[in-house]
N, C-alpha and C positions, 0 to 999 in steps of 0.2 A: 682518758675515759670521758664520755660525754654523757651524764645523765639526761633523764627526759627533761627537756627544756632547751635543748639545742647547743648551749654554750659549752665549751669545754670547761671541765672542773676547774682548773686553776684560774681561768678568767672569771668564773662565778665566785671564787673565794676572794679574789682581788677586788671585785665590785662590792662585795659585801663589806670587807675591811675599809675599803673607801668611803662607803655610805656611812659607816658607823664613825669613823675619824671626822669625816665631814660635819655630821650632825652634832659631834661633841664640840668641835671648834665653833660652829655656829651658836650652839648653846651657851658656850662661855662668852662669846661676844654679845649675846643678848642679855646675860647677867651683868656683864659690865656696863652696858648701857642703862640697865634698870638701876645699878649702883650710882652712876652718875646723876641720873635723874632724881634720886632721893636724897641729895645732899640737904641736910638739916632735918631730914625725917627722924624722929616721929613728931617733931615740933611743928608740922604743918600736914595738911592733907597729902596723901600719895597721889603723885602726878598720875594722869591717864596714860602717858607714855611708858612710865615705869610699870603700871599694871599690865599694860600690853606687852612689853619686854618680857616680864615675868611668865606671863602665859606663853609667849612664844617660846622662851627657853624650855619650860615643861613640855611643850609639844616635841621640841627638838630631843629633850632627854628621851621621851618615850620612842622616838624614831631611832636613836642610837641604841636603845635597849633592845628594839625589835630587830635591828641589823645584826647585833650581837647574838641573839636567839637563833636567827635564820643561820647565821655562820655556824654556830654550835651544831644546829640540826642538820646542817649540810654535810659538815666534818663527820658527825656520827654516821649519817648515811654512807658516806663514803667508806668509813672504817668497817661497818657492817659488810658491805660489798666485796671487801678485799680481803676478809678474814675466811 
């Protein structure tokens, strides 16, 4: 089945699953970086790199959630089309 978009359905599912997993991996790496940068905090000001890493992690978290919602919506679309 090829829904409007041109890609076969299974490829679209794999792409969305991969996008979600990649965003979650990168989010975890950004959080690890932020934790390494905050050694000794709150005894000292939060380093700029730690703030940026947290901001990046938040953006990646939103991207992962977006991919999960897209995947859920796509699977619902396919289920409606086959019932």
